[in-house]
N, C-alpha and C positions, 0 to 999 in steps of 0.2 A: 477726105479725112474728116473726122468728127472734131468739133470745136465747142469749147464750153464759154458761154458769155455770161459772166457773172456781174450784176450790176447792183450799187448800193444807192438806196434813195437818199434825198435830202429829208430833213427833219419834217414831219407834218405834210407828207406828200399826198395824202389821200384825195384831197380836191383836185390837185394836178392830174392824178392818176386818172381820176374819173373823167375828167375833161378829154384826155388823150386815149382812153382806152379802146375806143372803137377801131382807131388807125392803128395803134398797137396791135391789136388781135388781128387785124386784116392782114398784116406783114406776116404774122405767124401762120395764119390759114394758109397764106400762099406758099410758104415752106413745106406745110403739110401736105398741100396738095401736089406739090412736087416729089413727095416721098424723102424729103431731106431733113424733116422734124424729128427728133427722137423723144424730147420732152421740153416742156416750157412750163413756168409758173412762178408765182411770187412767193416771198417769204413773209408769213404773217409776223406782226409785230408781237403777238402772244401766242401762247399756245392754244391755237383754236383754228378749227377749218374756216370759221368766220369771225375774223377779228374786229368786225364793226368799225367803230370809230377809231380803234387803236391804228388800223391800217396796216401797212406793210413797211419793211425796211429793205426791200431789194427784189431782184429776180434773178432766174436762173434759166437759161436756153441752152440746149445741146442740139446741135444741128450739123449737117454736112455742108461743107463749102470746098471749093477747089483748092484753097489756099488760106493761109492766116490773113493775108492781105484783104481777100474778098471777105473773110469773116469779120474782119475790123470794120471794113467799109459798110457792111450790112449793119453792124452794131451802131455805127456812128450815125446811121441815118434813122434812128429809132425815134419815133414820135415822142416818146417818153424824154429823150434828151432835148427836143425842141422845146417841149412844155416844161422844162427845168426839174422834172420827177428824179432823174439819177444825178448823183453827184460824182459818181465814179463808176467806170466800166472797165473790166478786164476781160480780155479775150485770149484764151490759150487752147492748144491742141489737147484733145481728150481721147483717150484710148478706153473704149468700152471693153470690159473683160467679162462681166456677169451681168445679167443672166444671159 
């Protein structure tokens, strides 16, 4: 089943994000290689593809896991959590309807 992992950053998270980004992306690349990643990306803090110093306010990942527990465990192990980027992470089932 698909699960949405919706993360909210702490304020001024850009430097922390940059420090942990390589490890964060590596985990997403693994999901992609396994054919389980539907989409992933950050929420820019301003209305721009490249928010620069404004940074980001959070992230969204939609991926396939065998259970809610597995999705939660995967989310809990995110390097952005260890680095203090995320202040809140919500994991919930997701049903893709379109396209």
